[in-house]
N, C-alpha and C positions, 0 to 999 in steps of 0.2 A: 232715504232724501225725500225733507220733507217742503214738502207747494204750501206754502203761506199768504200762498194769496184768499182773499175773502172767495168764501162760497157766493155766487147772486143766487137769489129767491128764483130766476127768470136766467138757468145756463144757456137759452137761446141769446141771450144777447152779447155776451164778445162772440161769438160766429158770425152773426149776424153783423156788426161792427167793423168786424174785418173783413169780411166779405163787400162792403160797403167803400171803404179806400180800394183795396182792389181793383173795385169799377172805376173814383173815381180817378186813378192810375192810368188803368183803359182808356177812356173818355178823352183824360188832357195829354194821350199820346194822341189819340184819330183825331182832335180839335188842334194841335201841334203848341200847347198850354201850359199851365205847372197847377198842379194843388199845392197846396197852403196847410201845415199843419205844425203844434209842438213842439217840440224835441229837442230836449235838457232844456225845458225851462221857456227857452227863442223859438218864435216864431219864423217858418223855415218855410221857401220857394223849393218845389224840387219837379224839376224840369224830367221831360221824359226822353233823355238823353246822361241822364243820371246825374246830370251838374244838381248840387244842393246849394241856395243861399239864404243868408239872411231876412226877412222882410225886412225890410226900416219902416220905421212908424210912420215917413212923412214921404207921401203921396210923389209915385215915382213918374210920372207924364216925357 
């Protein structure tokens, strides 16, 4: 099996980014809010209950 991912000069960056995302999910759950990230080229809202909804460009007030 071949690993096609490029090697980073600073390998700790991948681990740090993953841990930051995990921390954001924990904070969202505690504060009953959501996190926003890119999935399949589109921005999405990820709610603590597991729901994932597209983020619309227009503000939703």
